[in-house]
ZAMARGU-4260 file (C-alpha; in steps of 0.2 Angstrom, whole numbers, plus 5000, padded with zeros to 4 digits):
<rodrens>
0) 4980/4754/5762 | 4976/4736/5764 | 4978/4728/5746 | 4971/4712/5753 | 4955/4709/5744
5) 4941/4708/5758 | 4929/4692/5755 | 4914/4692/5766 | 4911/4679/5780 | 4900/4670/5770
10) 4912/4665/5760 | 4928/4663/5772 | 4912/4649/5779 | 4912/4640/5761 | 4930/4641/5757
15) 4933/4633/5775 | 4921/4619/5775 | 4927/4614/5752 | 4944/4617/5758 | 4943/4605/5775
20) 4931/4591/5765 | 4944/4593/5750 | 4959/4591/5760 | 4950/4578/5770 | 4944/4569/5752
25) 4960/4571/5745 | 4971/4562/5762 | 4959/4549/5763 | 4959/4546/5742 | 4977/4548/5742
30) 4980/4533/5759 | 4966/4520/5747 | 4975/4522/5731 | 4995/4519/5740 | 4986/4506/5750
35) 4978/4498/5732 | 4998/4502/5721 | 5005/4492/5737 | 4995/4477/5736 | 4997/4478/5714
40) 5014/4480/5717 | 5015/4463/5729 | 5001/4456/5719 | 5016/4458/5703 | 5029/4453/5712
45) 5020/4438/5721 | 5015/4434/5702 | 5032/4436/5696 | 5041/4426/5707 | 5029/4412/5704
50) 5033/4412/5684 | 5052/4412/5690 | 5052/4399/5702 | 5041/4390/5689 | 5050/4392/5675
55) 5066/4386/5684 | 5061/4370/5688 | 5057/4367/5671 | 5073/4374/5665 | 5084/4359/5679
60) 5083/4346/5665 | 5093/4358/5652 | 5103/4364/5663 | 5108/4348/5668 | 5114/4341/5651
65) 5120/4359/5644 | 5106/4361/5632 | 5105/4378/5631 | 5092/4377/5613 | 5079/4367/5625
70) 5080/4380/5637 | 5079/4393/5625 | 5061/4384/5621 | 5055/4383/5638 | 5058/4402/5641
75) 5049/4405/5622 | 5036/4397/5635 | 5032/4415/5646 | 5026/4420/5627 | 5010/4419/5633
80) 5012/4432/5646 | 5014/4448/5638 | 5020/4459/5651 | 5037/4449/5652 | 5048/4459/5642
85) 5063/4447/5644 | 5072/4432/5655 | 5087/4426/5656 | 5097/4411/5664 | 5116/4411/5669
90) 5126/4397/5672 | 5133/4398/5691 | 5149/4405/5686 | 5138/4420/5676 | 5138/4417/5659
95) 5123/4418/5649 | 5116/4401/5646 | 5098/4405/5638 | 5088/4421/5634 | 5072/4424/5630
100) 5067/4444/5624 | 5049/4449/5620 | 5048/4457/5602 | 5062/4467/5600 | 5063/4480/5617
105) 5080/4477/5620 | 5082/4479/5640 | 5094/4471/5648 | 5094/4457/5660 | 5110/4457/5667
110) 5109/4454/5686 | 5116/4465/5700 | 5122/4448/5708 | 5118/4432/5699 | 5119/4424/5713
115) 5106/4433/5727 | 5088/4431/5726 | 5079/4445/5725 | 5067/4459/5717 | 5069/4477/5712
120) 5059/4491/5706 | 5066/4501/5692 | 5064/4512/5677 | 5050/4506/5672 | 5053/4487/5674
125) 5052/4474/5689 | 5064/4460/5691 | 5064/4445/5700 | 5081/4434/5702 | 5077/4416/5706
130) 5093/4402/5710 | 5091/4386/5700 | 5093/4369/5710 | 5094/4352/5704 | 5096/4340/5720
135) 5099/4354/5734 | 5115/4362/5721 | 5113/4380/5713 | 5114/4374/5694 | 5110/4391/5687
140) 5100/4408/5690 | 5083/4413/5681 | 5080/4432/5678 | 5061/4438/5673 | 5058/4456/5670
145) 5042/4462/5668 | 5034/4481/5662 | 5023/4491/5673 | 5010/4495/5661 | 4998/4484/5671
150) 5002/4497/5687 | 5002/4512/5674 | 4984/4508/5669 | 4978/4504/5688 | 4983/4519/5693
155) 4976/4529/5683 | 4960/4521/5685 | 4962/4527/5699 | 4964/4544/5697 | 4950/4547/5689
160) 4939/4539/5700 | 4947/4551/5712 | 4942/4566/5703 | 4925/4560/5700 | 4922/4557/5716
165) 4932/4574/5725 | 4922/4582/5711 | 4905/4576/5719 | 4909/4577/5736 | 4915/4593/5732
170) 4898/4601/5725 | 4887/4593/5735 | 4899/4601/5752 | 4899/4617/5742 | 4879/4616/5742
175) 4876/4610/5758 | 4890/4624/5767 | 4881/4638/5754 | 4866/4633/5766 | 4870/4628/5782
180) 4883/4643/5783 | 4870/4656/5784 | 4866/4650/5801 | 4883/4660/5806 | 4886/4673/5793
185) 4868/4683/5795 | 4869/4684/5816 | 4888/4688/5811 | 4883/4702/5796 | 4868/4709/5805
190) 4880/4710/5820 | 4892/4718/5809 | 4880/4730/5800 | 4876/4736/5818 | 4894/4738/5822
195) 4896/4748/5806 | 4882/4763/5810 | 4887/4765/5827 | 4904/4769/5820 | 4896/4779/5804
200) 4884/4788/5818 | 4893/4789/5833 | 4876/4785/5840 | 4877/4770/5855 | 4860/4769/5860
205) 4861/4755/5846 | 4857/4738/5851 | 4861/4721/5840 | 4847/4711/5839 | 4850/4692/5847
210) 4841/4680/5835 | 4850/4663/5845 | 4859/4661/5863 | 4873/4649/5857 | 4892/4659/5856
215) 4884/4671/5842 | 4869/4676/5854 | 4884/4679/5868 | 4893/4691/5857 | 4880/4699/5855
220) 4873/4703/5871 | 4892/4708/5874 | 4892/4720/5861 | 4877/4728/5869 | 4884/4729/5884
225) 4897/4736/5878 | 4891/4750/5869 | 4882/4751/5886 | 4897/4753/5895 | 4904/4768/5880
230) 4888/4776/5880 | 4893/4779/5898 | 4910/4784/5897 | 4905/4794/5884 | 4892/4805/5894
235) 4905/4803/5908 | 4921/4809/5896 | 4906/4822/5891 | 4904/4831/5906 | 4925/4828/5910
240) 4928/4837/5893 | 4918/4852/5902 | 4926/4852/5914 | 4941/4850/5908 | 4938/4865/5899
245) 4935/4874/5913 | 4951/4867/5921 | 4960/4873/5905 | 4955/4889/5904 | 4962/4891/5922
250) 4978/4883/5919 | 4980/4896/5904 | 4976/4910/5916 | 4990/4902/5929 | 5003/4899/5916
255) 5000/4918/5907 | 5003/4924/5925 | 5017/4913/5928 | 5025/4918/5910 | 5023/4936/5915
260) 5031/4932/5934 | 5043/4921/5924 | 5047/4937/5911 | 5051/4946/5927 | 5062/4937/5935
265) 5071/4936/5920 | 5072/4953/5920 | 5080/4954/5937 | 5090/4939/5934 | 5095/4949/5920
270) 5098/4964/5928 | 5105/4956/5943 | 5118/4945/5932 | 5123/4966/5923 | 5123/4974/5940
275) 5136/4959/5943 | 5144/4962/5928 | 5150/4979/5931 | 5155/4977/5949 | 5165/4963/5943
280) 5171/4974/5927 | 5171/4989/5934 | 5173/4987/5954 | 5187/4995/5963 | 5193/4975/5968
285) 5201/4960/5960 | 5188/4948/5959 | 5192/4930/5950 | 5180/4914/5946 | 5193/4899/5952
290) 5189/4880/5950 | 5192/4871/5962 | 5209/4863/5956 | 5211/4884/5958 | 5213/4888/5940
295) 5207/4904/5935 | 5190/4904/5926 | 5190/4926/5923 | 5194/4941/5931 | 5191/4957/5932
300) 5203/4972/5925 | 5205/4978/5944 | 5214/4960/5949 | 5223/4961/5930 | 5228/4979/5936
305) 5231/4972/5954 | 5244/4961/5950 | 5250/4965/5932 | 5242/4951/5923 | 5235/4952/5907
310) 5216/4942/5905 | 5225/4929/5893 | 5236/4926/5904 | 5226/4923/5919 | 5219/4908/5908
315) 5236/4898/5911 | 5237/4900/5927 | 5231/4893/5945 | 5231/4905/5962 | 5245/4896/5970
320) 5256/4902/5952 | 5253/4922/5961 | 5255/4918/5979 | 5271/4920/5991 | 5277/4900/5993
325) 5276/4904/6011 | 5257/4907/6011 | 5251/4892/5998 | 5249/4879/6013 | 5238/4892/6021
330) 5229/4897/6004 | 5224/4877/6000 | 5219/4875/6019 | 5207/4888/6019 | 5200/4886/6000
335) 5197/4865/6006 | 5188/4872/6021 | 5176/4885/6011 | 5173/4873/5994 | 5171/4858/6011
340) 5158/4870/6018 | 5137/4869/6015 | 5137/4889/6016 | 5140/4899/6001 | 5147/4915/6010
345) 5161/4918/6020 | 5164/4933/6030 | 5181/4927/6035 | 5196/4937/6027 | 5214/4929/6025
350) 5230/4942/6024 | 5242/4933/6013 | 5255/4938/6000 | 5255/4937/5983 | 5268/4940/5971
355) 5268/4952/5952 | 5269/4950/5936 | 5286/4958/5940 | 5290/4949/5956 | 5285/4962/5969
360) 5277/4956/5984 | 5260/4963/5988 | 5251/4958/6005 | 5231/4953/5997 | 5218/4953/6008
365) 5209/4937/5999 | 5188/4928/6005 | 5185/4914/5995 | 5165/4911/5991 | 5158/4894/5985
370) 5145/4895/5971 | 5133/4881/5970 | 5120/4876/5959 | 5103/4872/5963 | 5109/4853/5968
375) 5121/4857/5978 | 5135/4857/5967 | 5149/4866/5967 | 5154/4878/5954 | 5165/4889/5954
380) 5173/4899/5969 | 5172/4918/5970 | 5187/4926/5975 | 5189/4943/5979 | 5206/4953/5982
385) 5210/4970/5987 | 5227/4979/5989 | 5230/4981/6008 | 5250/4983/6005 | 5250/5001/6009
390) 5238/4997/6025 | 5248/4987/6030 | 5265/4997/6027 | 5252/5009/6038 | 5251/4994/6052
395) 5270/4995/6052 | 5274/5012/6056 | 5256/5015/6069 | 5265/4999/6078 | 5284/5006/6076
400) 5274/5025/6083 | 5267/5014/6096 | 5280/5006/6102 | 5288/5024/6102 | 5276/5031/6113
405) 5275/5015/6124 | 5294/5019/6128 | 5291/5036/6130 | 5275/5032/6144 | 5291/5022/6151
410) 5303/5034/6153 | 5291/5048/6159 | 5287/5032/6174 | 5305/5032/6177 | 5305/5050/6176
415) 5291/5054/6187 | 5299/5040/6199 | 5316/5050/6198 | 5307/5066/6201 | 5295/5059/6216
420) 5314/5053/6223 | 5320/5071/6220 | 5305/5080/6228 | 5305/5069/6242 | 5322/5070/6246
425) 5321/5091/6250 | 5307/5089/6258 | 5312/5074/6269 | 5325/5089/6274 | 5316/5103/6275
430) 5302/5096/6287 | 5319/5089/6300 | 5327/5107/6299 | 5310/5115/6304 | 5307/5102/6317
435) 5325/5105/6324 | 5320/5124/6322 | 5306/5122/6332 | 5314/5111/6344 | 5329/5125/6346
440) 5318/5137/6347 | 5308/5130/6362 | 5326/5125/6371 | 5330/5142/6372 | 5312/5148/6379
445) 5315/5138/6392 | 5332/5139/6396 | 5337/5157/6397 | 5355/5152/6400 | 5356/5145/6380
450) 5370/5157/6371 | 5358/5169/6361 | 5372/5171/6349 | 5372/5153/6348 | 5358/5150/6345
455) 5356/5162/6329 | 5370/5152/6323 | 5363/5137/6324 | 5347/5146/6318 | 5355/5154/6301
460) 5361/5136/6298 | 5345/5128/6297 | 5337/5142/6288 | 5350/5142/6275 | 5347/5120/6274
465) 5329/5123/6272 | 5331/5137/6262 | 5343/5128/6250 | 5330/5113/6248 | 5314/5124/6244
470) 5326/5131/6232 | 5329/5112/6225 | 5311/5107/6225 | 5305/5123/6216 | 5315/5117/6202
475) 5309/5101/6203 | 5293/5107/6201 | 5297/5120/6187 | 5302/5104/6177 | 5288/5093/6181
480) 5278/5109/6174 | 5288/5111/6161 | 5285/5094/6156 | 5268/5095/6157 | 5266/5109/6145
485) 5277/5101/6131 | 5265/5085/6133 | 5250/5097/6133 | 5260/5110/6118 | 5257/5123/6130
490) 5277/5129/6131 | 5286/5140/6119 | 5305/5139/6115 | 5310/5157/6114 | 5329/5162/6106
495) 5339/5170/6119 | 5355/5178/6114
</rodrens>
């Protein structure tokens, strides 16, 4: 709350006029008083200097003859001037020669320097020092000291005159200002009343009355124009307020819908987080959240069971600490590629060896995906680890079986190549001896003289060769059939005693 007293503009204008006039009168009277005092001091100094010189010239004879009594009588003539309180005559050596005192004032007249001509105003007195010369030679010094009663009386009279003049001037200024200030205070007061009415009733249709064509009239015109604009703005504001209420209602409905949708989204997010937590905690695969420096942030139970570390122990480990030394470089390169990539999902799986707490080496299928915030800044990496040690062992077994099968296939191919050679050899003999037998029979039919017994012997030899090769061929074919039965699983083995 403002504690300063309220003054009307009429009183302020009157006060301004009085202060201005008072200051002007004071400065004028002060200047006149200062000038008068300075003039009087100069006159006093001139008068005292004249008295000192004249008295000094009257003392030259007494100083020349050393007659201090005559000098005292000469100084006694200064009694006619009551303002002179003391007068002293000094010899050139500084000793006092004669002295005059008015009554018993006991004023000291010791000069600060008896050889200097000077005038001093101090301690309510004025003193004048003049040299006394005879034929151009200094024979002594006279000091005359006067009081300042005349100056004080003159100053007092002047102050009294200034007070009377000032009071009369201020009274006249007050009477004139009380009437003339109405030219300003009345229009301004009317304007203030109009402004107060507008403020109290909020009625911007009111207008102030213009009575003059000066600056106050311009102020009234500006005030009325301002009221007109405020009235227009008020109407526009009222319309805008109505429109704003409609928009607020619409926006409120939209916000309610958005809040409902946000609650649904938050519920879905909570469900998603819960599913993620359950998947992480109860999932069969090892899951770990790692920072860019490979330190574990959080791990699930499956990963702890796989590598046989507790969750507290994982918090102080890095992924590289549980990786086989031969796999570290490969892990670092893969992680840096995933963390620097803008993609957030990586489907490629890296197979690497990890070392458990007990020192056992396990094969782990590792997949790392970066998790970023809305600004694309990396938060952490999601590492999914699957124990594939058994699968790797099965792969080795399958590889050995494959190699065995490939060796068996090669042996079979070699066997078939040998069998084809074995079949080709007796078949060639059978075909050849069959042709020889046919030629021999043709030859016998064409040459009757050929011995029948020799022909029969030759025929028997050819037939024996054919039979022997046929039996060998039958044995080879049986072996091939047995091999086929073995491959198809249809061959039975019997134990013959």
